[in-house]
N, C-alpha and C positions, 0 to 999 in steps of 0.2 A: 686637326686643320681647315679655316677654313678654303672654302674657296674663291679664287680669287673674283672679283668683279670683270664680264667684257661685256661689253654695249652691243657685241653683234651674235652673241649666244643665239641661242636657237629655243625655239621652245617647242615642249615633248610631242605637239601636236601639228608643227613643220610637216606638209609635204598632204595635209586631207587637206580637199577639198571641202566647201561648203557652202550651199544654195540656200539663202535666206529670205525664205517671203512669208515672217515674221512679221507682226504690228505691233504698237506701242509697246509698255515697257515688257511684260514678261520674257516676251521671243529675243526681245531686242539685247536684254538684259543675258541672255542662255550663249547668244551668238556674237558677245562682245568677249565674253568669258573663253569661250572658244578660238577667239582670234588673237587677245590677249596671252593662250600658252601656244600662239603660230600658226596657229591652222588658216588658209585662203579662203577668208571668208566671201561672198558675192551676195550684196543686200541690193534684191529685188526690189526696186521704187517705182507707186503709179505715175504714169506722164505724166505730169502739170503740178499732181499733189506731193509727192512722195510717200514717207514714213507718214504716219500718223502722231507720232511721236517728235516729229518735228511742231506740230503744233498744238502741242496734249495743254490743253491749257495754262496755270502758272507753270507747268514744268519743261515749256520749251526749254532750259538748258539740257536737261535728259540725252537731249538727241546727241549736243557733243560728247559727253562722254560714251552714251552706247555702239557714237559709228566711230567710235573712234578704232583702231585696228583694222577696216573693212573698208572694201571697195564697192564700189555701189553705183548702179547702172537704173534707171529709166528703162523700163520695159510693158508693154503693152500684151502680155502671155491670151490675153484674151482673143486676139486679134491673128490670123494663118501665120505672118508674117514672127509676132510675136512669139507665138506657141513653140515654131519651127525652131529659134534663137533659146526658148526655155530649156526646151527638149535635149538639146546640145549640149548645155548646162546642168543638166540633171544629169546627164547620161554620161559628163565627167567628174560628177563630181562622187565623193564616200559621204556623204549625207548633206539632206534635206531637214530643214528646219521649217516645221510652216506652226501658224497654230488660229488657222482658221477652225467656223462651227465644221465641228464632226460629218464626214461627207462628202462636204465642198471639194475636193479632188476630186475623190468617187465619181459624185457627178459632172465632174470636165473633165475625166477619164485620162485622169493623171492621179491615182491613186496608188498605192505600195504594188500592186504584180503592174503597173502598166512601167511605172516607176524602175523595176526590178528586169522585167524583158527589157529595157533599153542600155542594159547591161552589157 
């Protein structure tokens, strides 16, 4: 017997919060799939610029696909006030996704040890 289609059905990741600090295609594709499976994905974008995928050559339409089902916010997490907001978001999250150069979050004092300490 087939399960009937219900447009208000919840996905298997409903209830999980994801803070998305990724950029360009690979990270955005991953968090897009998490959102499609029901996770609450909060995309962090650079003030005045947004995510790099918004302007990625001839593939600008990718942003429209990979941003679907996400909430997005502009946040300067390098400022004291922005960092405080980001710390609160991370503390409330189940998952933090980022694809910076290895060691970048640690250099900013935001590595795994610091993130787990805020839980």
